[in-house]
N, C-alpha and C positions, 0 to 999 in steps of 0.2 A: 108351130110357133116360129115366126120369123124375127130376126134381129138384124139391124142395119150393120152391126159389126161383123156378124158371122158371114162366111162365104157358103153358098149353096151350089150344088151341082145336081144335074139330072142323073138318076140311077138307071142308066141304060134304057131299055124299052119299057121299063115299068112306068116311066113318066113321073116317078116320085121325085120331088125336090128335097134333097137331103142335105143336112149340114156337113161341111167338110170334116169336122170333128164329131165323131159319134161316141156315145157313152156305152162302154162295154161293162158287163157284170161278171165276167169270168176272170181268168188270169189269177195272179197271186192275191189280189185284194178281194175280189168277189163282192163288190159294193161295200167294202169295209168289214165283211164277215170275219176275215182273218184277223182283223185288229179290234174285234169286239165292239164295233160301233153300235150305238143304241139305235132303235128304230127311228126316233126323231132325228138323230144325226144323219142317218141314211136318207131320210126324206129331205133333209136340208140339202144334202149333196145333189140329189136328183133335181130338186127345184132350182138349185143354183145353176146346174147345167142347162136346164130349160130356159132360165132367165138369160143365160148367155147366148141363146139361140140354137143350142143343140136340139135337134128334133129326131135324130136316129138313135134308138135305144136297142141294145142287143142283149139277149139273155139265152138261157137254156135250162132245162130241168136238172141237168148235171152240175149246175153252178150253185150248189148248196140251196139256200133259201132265197136266191136272187129273184125268182119269179114272184114269190109271195111279197118280198120287200118292195118290188116295183109296183105290184098291184096296189099296195097301200100308198106308196109315194105318189102315184099318178092319179089317185082318187081326186075327183073334182076338176082335173085338167081336161079340157075338151078333147075328144078323141081325134079330131082332125088336126090337132096341133103337134102330133108326134107320130113317127114311123116306128112301129114296134115289131121286133124280129125275135123269133125263138126257134128251137131246133128239136130234132128227133135223132137219137142215137140208135141205129138200126141193128146193132149187135149186142148180144149178151153172152159172155164167156166164149166169144169167137163165133157164135152161131147167129145166123140171120133170124131175126124175130118175125113173127107173122104180121101181115099187113094190119090186122086188127089192133096190134099194139101201137101202131102209129096213130090210129084214130083215137085210142084211149089216151095216149100221151098228149095229143093235141087238145083234146077236151079237158084234160087235167090242167094243161098250161093256161087255157082260156079262163078256167075257174080261178086259178091262182093270180093271174094277171088282171082279173076283173074286167074282161073285155069280151066282146062278141066275136072278134076276129083279130088275126095278126096280119101285118102287112107283108112280111116275108117269113116263110117257114122253110127252114133248111134241113136237108139230110146232113147229119153232122159227122165230120171226120172221115171222109170216104177216100180210101186209097185206090190206086189205079187197078190193082189186081182184082178187086171185088166190085169195081164200079158197075159193070154191066149187070151183075146179079142184083145189086141194090136198085139200080134204075128200073129193071124189069119188074122187080118185086113190089116197089113202093110208088112208082109214078102213077099208076092207075088210082091208088088210094089218095094220093095228093090231088089229082085232078078231080076226084069225087068231092074232096073237102073244099076245093076251090069252087066247084059248082054249087055247093051248099052255102057259100059265102063265109066259110070259116077262115080261109086264107085268101089273100089277094094275089100273091106272087110266090113262085116256087124257087127255092134256092138250094145250093149245095156248098159245103165247106171242105177245103182240102184237109188231108192228113199231114199237117205241116212237118211234124218231126221225121217222117219217113219219105215223103214224096218230094225229094230234093230237086227233081227235074221237072216238077209240075206236070206229071204225065196224065193225071186225072182231068185237070181243068180243061185242056183243049178238047178232050173227048166230050165233056159235058157241054161245051160251047157248040160243037158241031152237031150234037144230037138235037139241040133245040128245045129240050124239055125244061130247061132251067133258065130263069130270068136273071138270077143274081148268083154270083160266085164269091165266096169269101176266100181270100188268097193271103198266104204268108209272104210278107214283103218287107225287107228292111235293109239297112246298110250292109250287113254281112251276107244277106241272102237276096240279091237284087235281080236274079236271073229271070223273074217273071216279066221284067220290062221288055225282054226280047222275045217272049213266047206268049204268055197269057194275055198281057195287056193290049198289044196290037190286035190280037184276034178278037178280044172282047169288044174293042172299038168297032171292028169291022162288022160284028154280028149284033151290036147294040146290047151287049150283056152288061148288067150292072156289076161293078166291082166294089167290094168292101174289103179293106185291108185290116188284117189281124197281125199281131206280133210286130208292129212297127217299132216298138221299143221293148227290148228284152233285157233282163237284168244283166246279161253278159255285156251288153253294149255300154252300160254305164259303170262297168267294173273294169278299169284299165288293166288289171292283172289278168282277168279272164280273156280280154281281147288279145293281149300279148301272147297268152298260151295258145289261143286259136291260131294266131298268125304263125307261131313256131310250128305247131302241129301241121298246118296246111303246107308250109314250106317244106317240111321234112317229108311229107307224103307226096310232094310234087304237084299239089293242087294250086299253089300260089307261087308266083314267080318271086324268087328271093330278091329282096331289096325293093319290091314294089311299094312298100310302105316302111316307115321308120319303125324298127322292132320295138323300141321302148315307148313309142307314142303313135301307134298305128292309125289313129283317127283324129289326131290333133290338127291335121291340116284342114279339117272341115270347119274349124272354129275361127270366128272373127267377132267384131263388135256387135254384129247383128245376129250372130249365132254363137252364144257364149258357152254352150254345153253340147255334148254329144247327143243328149236326148233332144235338144232343139233341132240339131241337124237331122236326126232320125225322123222326126215328124215332118220337117220340111221336105226331106227326100221322099217319104211315102206319099206326100200330097202332090209331088211335082208332075206326075204323069196325068194327062187329061182324062184317061180312061177310069181313073180312080174316082169313085163317087164319094166315099167317106172313109176316114181312118179312125179306127176305134182306139179309145184310151180307157184304161181302167185305173181307178184311184180310190183312196179312202179319205183324201185330203182336199179341201177347197183350194188351198194354196197350190198344191201340186196340179190340180185341174187347171187353175188359172195360168200356171206356167206353161202347160201343154197348149192351152188355147192361144197364148201369146205367140208361142213358137210357130204354130201352124197358120196363124192369121198374119204374122209379121212378114217382113221381106223374104222372098223365096230364096232357097239355096241357089247360089250361082250355077248357071248351066254347066260351066267348066267343071265344077265340083260334082254335080250330078253325073256327068259323063265319066269322070274319073272313078267314082264309085262303081259304075257299071263296068268300066275297063278293068279295074283291079279285082273286084270281088265277083263279078258276073261269071267269069270262067271257072270259078271254084265249083260251081254247080252242085253245091250241097249246103245244108244248113249247119249252123253251129250246133253243138251238142245240146240235147234236150235239157231245159231248165225252166224255171218259172218266169213268167212274164213280169216285167217290172211294174210296180203299182203306180 
């Protein structure tokens, strides 16, 4: 579903034309499940996003009842008007699951989503240490599912909380088995801009951004604590940002909030196909949409984010994604 207000980008070699803002169903909100949204309210949120031009929708079996809710909300929407992505978590209690579990999980997802195929099917949360084992174990099964028409494109998502140096993603890009990579990328964790994103452009790999806005980013006290910790650990140059207002230099009339700056920053790199947002509120969704479709973040500010926080080479402490 196209909308003249929305911006669209080609998702790497998939050729999929995806909305710059994508609707995620994980994070803290999980399509409003955390806030006890009714099924009609959830359907209204999804239809509102579609009406705004969003056509990339992301989910996973591990996101509560998100697949079921999306299957209901998307009923009656022509299948060629949205790009649907789901995932498979290949571990249970630390052990690698058998390939047959991927097939069962995919078939279950298709039933819940009420569709015959998904556009992107990701291996979910893969760290560098076990990447090769996961690839060898599951790629043949993914290719078989692709041959059967159950999935169109194969993807993989980072283990954001632990893969601070983005060690897995370049390996996946070079291997050539994956068409799309989901990358953690935000104001406090921008190092992918010098590693993953240029390589993805070179190899025409689609990039979807997760965690563009995390709750720490919109909590000034939490940001201050991160800056103090990083300075004390020698990860951040003392005085690089103002201790009491570390991100306020990003704000101006066109960028009135840190959340606005975060969405603009995540969308600034041309390798990025879509930036996910998760919410339970129409007003919150509209604010995120205005931010990402409005005037871009000044290039000087984009560069300063990279210069200041890129060398930190680690993520903020794990916490919930902002809704």
